[in-house]
C-alpha positions as protocol buffer text, in pm:
chain_id: "A"
residue {
  index: 1
  type: UNK
  ca { x: 776 y: -3815 z: -220 }
}
residue {
  index: 2
  type: UNK
  ca { x: 450 y: -3616 z: -245 }
}
residue {
  index: 3
  type: UNK
  ca { x: 376 y: -3667 z: 116 }
}
residue {
  index: 4
  type: UNK
  ca { x: 727 y: -3535 z: 207 }
}
residue {
  index: 5
  type: UNK
  ca { x: 660 y: -3215 z: 9 }
}
residue {
  index: 6
  type: UNK
  ca { x: 312 y: -3175 z: 154 }
}
residue {
  index: 7
  type: UNK
  ca { x: 454 y: -3235 z: 507 }
}
residue {
  index: 8
  type: UNK
  ca { x: 718 y: -2964 z: 450 }
}
residue {
  index: 9
  type: UNK
  ca { x: 456 y: -2718 z: 308 }
}
residue {
  index: 10
  type: UNK
  ca { x: 224 y: -2774 z: 603 }
}
residue {
  index: 11
  type: UNK
  ca { x: 518 y: -2715 z: 858 }
}
residue {
  index: 12
  type: UNK
  ca { x: 603 y: -2397 z: 686 }
}
residue {
  index: 13
  type: UNK
  ca { x: 253 y: -2265 z: 649 }
}
residue {
  index: 14
  type: UNK
  ca { x: 73 y: -2380 z: 954 }
}
residue {
  index: 15
  type: UNK
  ca { x: 258 y: -2150 z: 1206 }
}
residue {
  index: 16
  type: UNK
  ca { x: 164 y: -1847 z: 989 }
}
residue {
  index: 17
  type: UNK
  ca { x: -199 y: -1930 z: 1016 }
}
residue {
  index: 18
  type: UNK
  ca { x: -215 y: -1914 z: 1400 }
}
residue {
  index: 19
  type: UNK
  ca { x: -516 y: -1755 z: 1562 }
}
residue {
  index: 20
  type: UNK
  ca { x: -332 y: -1442 z: 1670 }
}
residue {
  index: 21
  type: UNK
  ca { x: -211 y: -1379 z: 1309 }
}
residue {
  index: 22
  type: UNK
  ca { x: -563 y: -1433 z: 1169 }
}
residue {
  index: 23
  type: UNK
  ca { x: -707 y: -1209 z: 1439 }
}
residue {
  index: 24
  type: UNK
  ca { x: -449 y: -938 z: 1369 }
}
residue {
  index: 25
  type: UNK
  ca { x: -521 y: -968 z: 998 }
}
residue {
  index: 26
  type: UNK
  ca { x: -895 y: -944 z: 1087 }
}
residue {
  index: 27
  type: UNK
  ca { x: -854 y: -625 z: 1284 }
}
residue {
  index: 28
  type: UNK
  ca { x: -635 y: -459 z: 1021 }
}
residue {
  index: 29
  type: UNK
  ca { x: -880 y: -564 z: 746 }
}
residue {
  index: 30
  type: UNK
  ca { x: -1165 y: -428 z: 946 }
}
residue {
  index: 31
  type: UNK
  ca { x: -991 y: -90 z: 992 }
}
residue {
  index: 32
  type: UNK
  ca { x: -933 y: -83 z: 608 }
}
residue {
  index: 33
  type: UNK
  ca { x: -1294 y: -174 z: 544 }
}
residue {
  index: 34
  type: UNK
  ca { x: -1425 y: 106 z: 778 }
}
residue {
  index: 35
  type: UNK
  ca { x: -1187 y: 350 z: 599 }
}
residue {
  index: 36
  type: UNK
  ca { x: -1310 y: 232 z: 260 }
}
residue {
  index: 37
  type: UNK
  ca { x: -1667 y: 279 z: 365 }
}
residue {
  index: 38
  type: UNK
  ca { x: -1579 y: 629 z: 495 }
}
residue {
  index: 39
  type: UNK
  ca { x: -1414 y: 707 z: 153 }
}
residue {
  index: 40
  type: UNK
  ca { x: -1734 y: 587 z: -20 }
}
residue {
  index: 41
  type: UNK
  ca { x: -1941 y: 812 z: 214 }
}
residue {
  index: 42
  type: UNK
  ca { x: -1728 y: 1111 z: 102 }
}
residue {
  index: 43
  type: UNK
  ca { x: -1760 y: 1020 z: -259 }
}
residue {
  index: 44
  type: UNK
  ca { x: -2140 y: 979 z: -228 }
}
residue {
  index: 45
  type: UNK
  ca { x: -2178 y: 1311 z: -44 }
}
residue {
  index: 46
  type: UNK
  ca { x: -1983 y: 1499 z: -315 }
}
residue {
  index: 47
  type: UNK
  ca { x: -2138 y: 1325 z: -621 }
}
residue {
  index: 48
  type: UNK
  ca { x: -2485 y: 1314 z: -478 }
}
residue {
  index: 49
  type: UNK
  ca { x: -2477 y: 1667 z: -333 }
}
residue {
  index: 50
  type: UNK
  ca { x: -2611 y: 1553 z: 4 }
}
residue {
  index: 51
  type: UNK
  ca { x: -2477 y: 1489 z: 345 }
}
residue {
  index: 52
  type: UNK
  ca { x: -2385 y: 1117 z: 406 }
}
residue {
  index: 53
  type: UNK
  ca { x: -2330 y: 980 z: 754 }
}
residue {
  index: 54
  type: UNK
  ca { x: -2090 y: 699 z: 849 }
}
residue {
  index: 55
  type: UNK
  ca { x: -2265 y: 543 z: 1155 }
}
residue {
  index: 56
  type: UNK
  ca { x: -2071 y: 337 z: 1411 }
}
residue {
  index: 57
  type: UNK
  ca { x: -2254 y: 117 z: 1666 }
}
residue {
  index: 58
  type: UNK
  ca { x: -1986 y: 125 z: 1927 }
}
residue {
  index: 59
  type: UNK
  ca { x: -2139 y: -128 z: 2159 }
}
residue {
  index: 60
  type: UNK
  ca { x: -2238 y: -386 z: 1886 }
}
residue {
  index: 61
  type: UNK
  ca { x: -1963 y: -332 z: 1633 }
}
residue {
  index: 62
  type: UNK
  ca { x: -2196 y: -251 z: 1352 }
}
residue {
  index: 63
  type: UNK
  ca { x: -2112 y: 21 z: 1099 }
}
residue {
  index: 64
  type: UNK
  ca { x: -2320 y: 158 z: 795 }
}
residue {
  index: 65
  type: UNK
  ca { x: -2394 y: 457 z: 590 }
}
residue {
  index: 66
  type: UNK
  ca { x: -2700 y: 670 z: 608 }
}
residue {
  index: 67
  type: UNK
  ca { x: -2831 y: 964 z: 416 }
}
residue {
  index: 68
  type: UNK
  ca { x: -2818 y: 1289 z: 597 }
}
residue {
  index: 69
  type: UNK
  ca { x: -2726 y: 1304 z: 965 }
}
residue {
  index: 70
  type: UNK
  ca { x: -2993 y: 1051 z: 1087 }
}
residue {
  index: 71
  type: UNK
  ca { x: -2860 y: 698 z: 1132 }
}
residue {
  index: 72
  type: UNK
  ca { x: -3208 y: 546 z: 1061 }
}
residue {
  index: 73
  type: UNK
  ca { x: -3243 y: 714 z: 712 }
}
residue {
  index: 74
  type: UNK
  ca { x: -3078 y: 442 z: 491 }
}
residue {
  index: 75
  type: UNK
  ca { x: -2926 y: 496 z: 153 }
}
residue {
  index: 76
  type: UNK
  ca { x: -3116 y: 375 z: -148 }
}
residue {
  index: 77
  type: UNK
  ca { x: -3150 y: -7 z: -151 }
}
residue {
  index: 78
  type: UNK
  ca { x: -2979 y: -32 z: -487 }
}
residue {
  index: 79
  type: UNK
  ca { x: -2663 y: 97 z: -326 }
}
residue {
  index: 80
  type: UNK
  ca { x: -2429 y: -189 z: -224 }
}
residue {
  index: 81
  type: UNK
  ca { x: -2313 y: 12 z: 78 }
}
residue {
  index: 82
  type: UNK
  ca { x: -2675 y: 22 z: 214 }
}
residue {
  index: 83
  type: UNK
  ca { x: -2621 y: -285 z: 432 }
}
residue {
  index: 84
  type: UNK
  ca { x: -2490 y: -292 z: 786 }
}
residue {
  index: 85
  type: UNK
  ca { x: -2150 y: -440 z: 841 }
}
residue {
  index: 86
  type: UNK
  ca { x: -1997 y: -605 z: 1161 }
}
residue {
  index: 87
  type: UNK
  ca { x: -1656 y: -605 z: 1295 }
}
residue {
  index: 88
  type: UNK
  ca { x: -1504 y: -950 z: 1307 }
}
residue {
  index: 89
  type: UNK
  ca { x: -1511 y: -1163 z: 1626 }
}
residue {
  index: 90
  type: UNK
  ca { x: -1259 y: -1036 z: 1876 }
}
residue {
  index: 91
  type: UNK
  ca { x: -1243 y: -687 z: 1712 }
}
residue {
  index: 92
  type: UNK
  ca { x: -1416 y: -382 z: 1849 }
}
residue {
  index: 93
  type: UNK
  ca { x: -1441 y: -8 z: 1840 }
}
residue {
  index: 94
  type: UNK
  ca { x: -1199 y: 83 z: 2121 }
}
residue {
  index: 95
  type: UNK
  ca { x: -1271 y: 455 z: 2105 }
}
residue {
  index: 96
  type: UNK
  ca { x: -1444 y: 703 z: 1883 }
}
residue {
  index: 97
  type: UNK
  ca { x: -1421 y: 1085 z: 1892 }
}
residue {
  index: 98
  type: UNK
  ca { x: -1591 y: 1322 z: 1670 }
}
residue {
  index: 99
  type: UNK
  ca { x: -1528 y: 1698 z: 1656 }
}
residue {
  index: 100
  type: UNK
  ca { x: -1298 y: 1650 z: 1958 }
}
residue {
  index: 101
  type: UNK
  ca { x: -1560 y: 1477 z: 2182 }
}
residue {
  index: 102
  type: UNK
  ca { x: -1541 y: 1115 z: 2290 }
}
residue {
  index: 103
  type: UNK
  ca { x: -1851 y: 912 z: 2183 }
}
residue {
  index: 104
  type: UNK
  ca { x: -1970 y: 624 z: 2400 }
}
residue {
  index: 105
  type: UNK
  ca { x: -2278 y: 429 z: 2485 }
}
residue {
  index: 106
  type: UNK
  ca { x: -2557 y: 257 z: 2286 }
}
residue {
  index: 107
  type: UNK
  ca { x: -2634 y: 556 z: 2054 }
}
residue {
  index: 108
  type: UNK
  ca { x: -2458 y: 534 z: 1720 }
}
residue {
  index: 109
  type: UNK
  ca { x: -2164 y: 762 z: 1664 }
}
residue {
  index: 110
  type: UNK
  ca { x: -2229 y: 972 z: 1343 }
}
residue {
  index: 111
  type: UNK
  ca { x: -1948 y: 1104 z: 1122 }
}
residue {
  index: 112
  type: UNK
  ca { x: -2091 y: 1339 z: 857 }
}
residue {
  index: 113
  type: UNK
  ca { x: -1938 y: 1391 z: 513 }
}
residue {
  index: 114
  type: UNK
  ca { x: -2059 y: 1704 z: 338 }
}
residue {
  index: 115
  type: UNK
  ca { x: -2116 y: 1777 z: -39 }
}
residue {
  index: 116
  type: UNK
  ca { x: -1838 y: 2028 z: -38 }
}
residue {
  index: 117
  type: UNK
  ca { x: -1589 y: 1746 z: 47 }
}
residue {
  index: 118
  type: UNK
  ca { x: -1555 y: 1842 z: 415 }
}
residue {
  index: 119
  type: UNK
  ca { x: -1619 y: 1606 z: 697 }
}
residue {
  index: 120
  type: UNK
  ca { x: -1648 y: 1604 z: 1072 }
}
residue {
  index: 121
  type: UNK
  ca { x: -1306 y: 1578 z: 1226 }
}
residue {
  index: 122
  type: UNK
  ca { x: -1280 y: 1220 z: 1366 }
}
residue {
  index: 123
  type: UNK
  ca { x: -1072 y: 949 z: 1524 }
}
residue {
  index: 124
  type: UNK
  ca { x: -1191 y: 586 z: 1517 }
}
residue {
  index: 125
  type: UNK
  ca { x: -975 y: 334 z: 1711 }
}
residue {
  index: 126
  type: UNK
  ca { x: -1026 y: -31 z: 1620 }
}
residue {
  index: 127
  type: UNK
  ca { x: -863 y: -288 z: 1864 }
}
residue {
  index: 128
  type: UNK
  ca { x: -838 y: -667 z: 1879 }
}
residue {
  index: 129
  type: UNK
  ca { x: -845 y: -867 z: 2194 }
}
residue {
  index: 130
  type: UNK
  ca { x: -472 y: -859 z: 2230 }
}
residue {
  index: 131
  type: UNK
  ca { x: -474 y: -487 z: 2265 }
}
residue {
  index: 132
  type: UNK
  ca { x: -339 y: -402 z: 1920 }
}
residue {
  index: 133
  type: UNK
  ca { x: -495 y: -86 z: 1785 }
}
residue {
  index: 134
  type: UNK
  ca { x: -553 y: 66 z: 1444 }
}
residue {
  index: 135
  type: UNK
  ca { x: -652 y: 429 z: 1427 }
}
residue {
  index: 136
  type: UNK
  ca { x: -855 y: 597 z: 1150 }
}
residue {
  index: 137
  type: UNK
  ca { x: -810 y: 972 z: 1127 }
}
residue {
  index: 138
  type: UNK
  ca { x: -1073 y: 1168 z: 927 }
}
residue {
  index: 139
  type: UNK
  ca { x: -934 y: 1514 z: 805 }
}
residue {
  index: 140
  type: UNK
  ca { x: -1206 y: 1780 z: 826 }
}
residue {
  index: 141
  type: UNK
  ca { x: -1101 y: 2002 z: 542 }
}
residue {
  index: 142
  type: UNK
  ca { x: -1055 y: 1726 z: 282 }
}
residue {
  index: 143
  type: UNK
  ca { x: -1268 y: 1452 z: 424 }
}
residue {
  index: 144
  type: UNK
  ca { x: -973 y: 1211 z: 366 }
}
residue {
  index: 145
  type: UNK
  ca { x: -924 y: 908 z: 588 }
}
residue {
  index: 146
  type: UNK
  ca { x: -584 y: 789 z: 705 }
}
residue {
  index: 147
  type: UNK
  ca { x: -526 y: 440 z: 866 }
}
residue {
  index: 148
  type: UNK
  ca { x: -236 y: 399 z: 1117 }
}
residue {
  index: 149
  type: UNK
  ca { x: -131 y: 88 z: 1306 }
}
residue {
  index: 150
  type: UNK
  ca { x: -111 y: 158 z: 1670 }
}
residue {
  index: 151
  type: UNK
  ca { x: -252 y: 476 z: 1838 }
}
residue {
  index: 152
  type: UNK
  ca { x: -176 y: 780 z: 1641 }
}
residue {
  index: 153
  type: UNK
  ca { x: -163 y: 1134 z: 1776 }
}
residue {
  index: 154
  type: UNK
  ca { x: -277 y: 1408 z: 1540 }
}
residue {
  index: 155
  type: UNK
  ca { x: -62 y: 1703 z: 1455 }
}
residue {
  index: 156
  type: UNK
  ca { x: -222 y: 2033 z: 1383 }
}
residue {
  index: 157
  type: UNK
  ca { x: -586 y: 1900 z: 1378 }
}
residue {
  index: 158
  type: UNK
  ca { x: -752 y: 1776 z: 1689 }
}
residue {
  index: 159
  type: UNK
  ca { x: -1016 y: 1517 z: 1615 }
}
């Protein structure tokens, strides 16, 4: 009887754990993690009264926070956000634009959050290998970050 119940459970759960579902969840989770780190950058900038930079390694899929506008000036070691994070396998930065200009190449893209709560206007598109894209929009006047499934066009503020 136990084997029958286990067999039914596996039959119901296994299709939900297909690689494409796990990858989609990985890309969505990555978008949410980058958004959470951006929110942390905004909070650190306001409470610490200093500029904090969200740095994105477009080519290698790394992202991290740095003090000021220099990607090599790390936050204090005691800060949990001082480490460098990597996008999951099969997930990449599809495009990044800051202040209306596309960023590409090996140099890290830098999105600056200011002590007043403002931020650079930005759009970060994160895609998986199947072409599904999640878009993070950073609003310049509030420094708030929105995550949207699929490509999202801005209305009223051009990133």
